[in-house]
Each structure stands twice: as C-alpha cells, then as structure tokens.
N, C-alpha and C positions, 0 to 999 in steps of 0.2 A: 504494500500500500504506500502511495506517495505521501511523504510528510506534508502536514498542513501547517501553514504559518499565517496567523492573523497579523494585525498591526503590532509593531514592536512596543512593548510596555516599558521595559527597562533593560539596560545592558551595562556590563562593565568590560571595557576593552583593555584594561590594565596598562594604559599609556601613562608614562611618567618616568622620572629619572631612576637609574639603577640605585637600589637600596631603599627607595621610598616605600612606605607601608601601603598596603591595599587601602582603597578608599574607606575611611572610617565612617562615612555616612552609609556604607553598604555592608561592611564586614567588621566583625570584632572577633577576637581570638579567645577561645576557651582554653584554659590551662589546667595542668595537673597530670599526675601519673598513677592514678588509682586503678588502671586496667580497663576503664570505660565499659564495664559490663561484659568484656570479652577476654579478660586476662591478657590484654595487650601489653607490650614490653616497653613502649615509648613514654616519654614525658612530653606533653604538649606545652610549648613555651609561647611567650609573646615577643620573642626576640627576632630581629631582622635576619639573623643567620638561618632561621627556620622558615620565614615567610616574608618575602619582599618582592617588589617589582625588579625585573632584570634589566630595564632600560631599553629593551627591544620589543616592547609591547606585550610582555608576558608577566604573569604572576608565577613566581617560583616557590614551591613548597618543598623544603629540603630536609631529608632525614640524615642526621649525623650520629656517628658513634661517639660516645662521651668517654673521657678519661675517668677511670673508676673513682679517683679522689674528687673530681669535680661532680661526678654523678652523685656521690654521697653527700656532698656539701650543698648542692643546689637543686638536684633533680630526684630526690627521694630514692637514690640508689639505682635509678633506671639507667640502663646502658645505652639508650638512644634518645635523641630529642627530635621533635617534629612539630607540625603546626596543624591546628584544626580551626578553620575559619567558618563563621556562621553569620547569617543575616537576621537572626532572631531579633524581633522588636525594631528592626530597621527596614527590611524589605520582606514582603510575603507574596504568595501567589495562590490563586485558586483557579484551576483549569487553564488550559492553553498548552503551548509548546515550550518546554524548558530544555535548553541545549547548551553544551559547552564544547569547545575545541580544546583537546588536551593531548599532550605528549606524555605518555605514562613512564614512570620509572620501571626498571626491570631488575629482578633479583629474587631469589628464594626468600620468602618471609616478608616481602614488601607488599603492603595492602592499601593501594590508593582507592579513593571513592569520591563520587559526586552524588549527593543524595538529598533527601528532604525529610523533615519531621513536622508533625502537626504543631501549629502554634499553641494549642491547648495542652502541651506536654506538662506544664507545671500543675495543671488541675487534673488532667486525665491520666498522667503517667504514661509509661511505655509498656506494652504496645497499644494502649487505649488511644493514644494520640495519633497512631498510625505512622508508618514509615514507607517512603518510596525510594528505593535505591536505583537511581538513574544509571549508574555505572559502578561496578566493583570489579577489581582485577587482582588476582592472587599470583604471587611469584611462582606457584607450582605449575601454572599453565600460561606461558608467556604470550599466547595468542588468544586466550579465552576472556570474554567479557560476560558479566552476569547482570541481569536486571531482576529486581525482587520487590515484592510488597510484604509488609508485616502488619498484622492487626490482631485483635483479640481472638485467640484460638488458632492463629496461624502465624506464629512469630518464631524468631530464632531459627533453628534447624527446620522448623515447619513452615517457614516463609514460602510464598508461592513464587517460584523462580524460573527464569529462562536464561539461556546462554547462546552465544554465537561465537564461532571460531573465526577470528580475523585472518587466519591463514598465514600470518607472519608475526614476528615479535612486535608488539604494540609500542615498544620503547623506541622504535626507529623513526616515528613520524607523528604528526598531529592527526587525530581522528575526531569526528563529531559524535558525541554521545547525547541522546535526547529521549524524552518521553513526550507523547501527545496525550494529554490528560483531559478526559471528558467526564461528565457526571456519572456515566455508566460504563466507562471503558478507559483503560490505560494501555497505551502501546509503547513499546521500546524500540529504539532505532540505533543501529550502528551505521553511521553514514546515512544513506538513503534506504537501507535494508531494515524492514520491520521484522524483528526476530522473536517477539514475545507479546502476548496480549492477555490482560486479565479483566474480567467482568464480574459483576456480583454473583453470577452463577458459579464462578470458579472458587468462591470462598466457602462452599459447602454448607450454606445456611447460617454461617457466622456473620457478625456485623460487617457491613461495608462502610468503612470509616474514612472514605476519601472524598468528603463533601464539605470541607472547610479549608481555612487558610493554612498553608505550610510555609516553612522557611527553608533556605538552602544551606548546605554544608559542603565544604571541600576539605579533605584531610588525607594524610598518608599515615597509616598505622604500621606497626611492626609486630609480626607474630600474631598471637591471639587464637582463640578457640576455633575461629572460622578459617584460619590460615595455618601456617607452620612457622617455626622459628627460623631465623637466618642461620646459615652455616658458613663454612669457610669459602664457599663460592660466591657469597654475597659481598659486593663491593660497596663501599661507602665513601663519600656521601651519595645518596640517591635523591633525584629531583623530579618532581612532577611539574611540568610547565603548562599553564593554562593560558591559551591565547585570548579567549573571551568566554563570558557567560551571557546568554541572551534569553529573555522571557518574552514570548509572543502571546497576545490575547487569543482566546479560543475562537 
C-alpha cells in the first residue's frame, strides 16, 4: 500500500551547529540507569557527548563505553552511556503519518528505537497508556526491522509485532521508518514497503488503546531482556544518526 501523507504538522530537520543540543522546544532528555523496565545496561545522560547535532543536518545519539571508575562515580556503575530523547509535554500526535530518516548503529547488543507512548502514561501507567514502536532494531539481526504495539493484555513479549528484512546491514545508509496511524488501523513502513498492519480485530478482544495523544521517543539502549549483551565484536562508540522526524496530518 502506498504511504499516505497529509499536510505537514511539524518536523525537526536537526539543522544547527555541531555540538548544539536538539531543539529544547521539541525534545528533552530522560536520564538514569535503572534498567528502564528491560534490564538495560546503559545510563541515559543529558550530556552533549551522548546526544547533539552533528553540524551536517543530523541528530547524533551516541553510545559510549565508560571507564569503570567514572561509571561508579557518575553513572551508577553502568558500563555504557547513551541518550533517550522524548517530546512528552512538548509535542504530541494523534493519527497521521509519523516518519523518520535514520542511519542505524550496528553491533551485537545495540538496540536503537523510534517509538511512541501515550500521553496519559502518568495516570494510566504502562501498558495502559499504550505503546507504538515505529522502529526497533537489534544487533542480533543487522538487516531486520521490527514494528510493534503494546497494550493491556498484549505487552512485553506478547506485543503484536511484525518484521521486515532490509536485505542488507541497516548501518550503511539512511532509511525511512514510518507508521500510518488511523483510528482503526496502524500500518508500518520500511521505505515505501508496508510490512505490518494491526487493527482492533488483531488484539483478541482486549482494549484498543490507540485513540488518544502520544509523544515521540528516540533512544539507543544496550542489552536488555529484548536484546542481548554486547560482546567482544561490538565496537564503541556506536551512533544513530537521525536526518529528520516529520509528522503529517491524517
């Protein structure tokens, strides 16, 4: 199915000088190293070394291995630092096309994602708020991309997921990852290829919770229950480059 694009609602093209922070009117940085519900191995910081513009029109989210003494002193003993950028309370979306052009990092145990959470998370909790994973990529499969929804009764390993094989390592070039989100349907795209669709009929009689405002997230995790830990083959630093994020009306 051909991707649908209505009028552009908002976008971030990540233009600016090298080292500048992402637009604070759109993104803020969640910080911490408590595992984020998935036993992840990184500490998310608010430091430019982990998230900054690269001066060439991209946002760079960089995973770094930390010195053990520095990790103990500043990062709760976590052996890696990274960044998690969110638009919560700044930008939200309900329905339409949400897309990003991203060059992914590559390496065992590196878990980049572009995704959305319900704005009601503080009241409803997770998974009651619902989650739409526009793109997840795991270092165990360098060409595989996953799109998933999570909601009450179909969360975590029970999320409703689809995948596409990009046929080559996704770390080599930029690709567009997107969802077309309608009141009764969500479609996932890799470039112009629709590879996954979820409707209320697919959640098995459980609540369809994709009818309210969501916010966007960009992050790179390390390890975790949905991934694998890095090994000696994993090179650091690892960087996810984001060329743009665009939101179009339905």
